[in-house]
N, C-alpha and C positions, 0 to 999 in steps of 0.2 A: 900523689896525684896533684899536679899543679893546675892552678886556675888558668883558663884560656877564655878568649872572647867567646861569648855565647853561653857560658856556664851560668847557672844560678848559684849565687853564693850568699850564705848567711854569715854576718860578722858583727861583733861588738865593736863599739868605737867610743872614744872620748875626743871631742873637738875643742881645741883651745886657740886663743889668740896667741901671738908671739910673747906676750907678757905673762902667759901661763893661765890667764883667766879662762875658765870653762864656759863655753857658750852652748854646747849641746852634748848629749851622751845617750847611749843605749842602756846604761846602768842606772837603775833607780837609786841606789845608795849614793852614787857620785852626784847625781842630780840633787838629792837632798842636801848633801854636804856643801854643795856650791850655790845653794839658794835658787836653783833653776827648775825645781821639781814642779811638774804639772799633773794635778790630780787625775784629769781625764785621759792622760796619755797612758798607753800600754808600753811598758819598757821591756826590752829584750832585743835579741839580735835583729839587725836590719837585713832584709832579704832583697837582693837586686840581681837583675840580669846584667852581667858584665859586658862592657864593650858596645852597649847600644844607647848610651846617653841617659840612663836613668838617674845617674848621680853626676856630680861635678867631674869634669874631665881629669883633673889631677889625681883624684881618689880612684876613679875608674881605672886609669892606667896603672896605678900603684898596686892594685889587687892582682893584676895579671902576673902569673908565676909564683904566687904565694900558695901555701899548702895548709891543710887543716891543722889547727893548733899553733900556726905561726903567728908571731906578733911583729908589728912593724910600726915605726913612727914615720909619718909622711908629712913633709912640708909642702903646702900647696900655695903658690903665688897667686895673686888676684887674677892674672890672665888665664889660669887653669881652674879658677873657682867661679866667682860671680862677676868677674870683670872689674873694670875701673868705673867709678861713678860717671854718669853721663849728665852733663849740665842741661841737656835738652829734656831730661826727665824731672826737672824742677820747674814747677809752674806757679805763677802767682794768681790768686783768686781773691775777690773782694771779701772782706771779713763778714759782710752782710750775709754771705752764703751760709755761714755758721750761725750767726745771731738770729736770722729768720727761722732757722730750724730749732732754735732754743739751745744751741750748743755754745759753750765758751771755749774757744781754741786755746790750747796750751802748748808751748814749744816742747818738742820731744814726744808729744802724744801721737799715736797712730789712729788714723781715721779711715773708714771704708767709704770709697767714692764710687761713682759709676764706672770709673776707669781702673778700679782696684784699690789696694791698700796703699796709703801714703803716710809719710811721717811729716808732721808739722815742723818744718826746718826753722822758720823765722816768722815773727809777727812784727810788722812795721806799719804803724799808722792804721790805715784802713785796708791793708793788704796782708794776706797770709801766703807764705811760700810752702807749697806741698812738694815733697821729695818722693818720687816714685821709684828711685833706685832701690835695689835689694839692700837690706840692712847690712849685709856682709860684703857689699861691693867695695873694692879698694883695699881689702884686708888680706894679709897672708894668714893662712889657716894651718894649724898643726893638728894632725889626727893621729891618735894611737889606735891601731886596728888589731883585732884578733879574729882569725878565721875560725868559724864554728862548724860550717858544713859547706860542701861543694856538691852540686848536682850537675853532672856533665850535660852540655847542650846536645841537641840532636846530632848524631854523627853525620858527617857530610857524605853524600853519595860518591861513589868512586868514579863518577863520570859516565856511568852507563845510563842510557836513556830509558825512561819508563814508558810502557805502552799505555 
């Protein structure tokens, strides 16, 4: 049984950068081995509805046609993942916005703002640059996937009108 758009699919994955560094996985042991284990996270197969935009397009498209037990390595360019970084999503704010709140800004630190999560990209003088781009924007991602389960989507009506 091959995966089609509309099916619900459960799959394990390991996400790597092109240099082989693991950035995410559904396997607890691999997360621990690579220093990315999160205590509060529940590890196990990821369940998604295929073909409806629940996951990045490059991975969504790659699942179509796969079968239970099948393994595949998928290379996803930025255009089919999180896109390229948008310079308009980097804004400068006065450092006083941090100091008045009792915070010491540090480059590379993530902060929660009224507009969402941002990374402190740069601190220059009295200005802090906040980057609201997705952390994986601009990166080619390599996923190793293994299909665990497929639940077929609702069968399409054969064109007959219902009363």
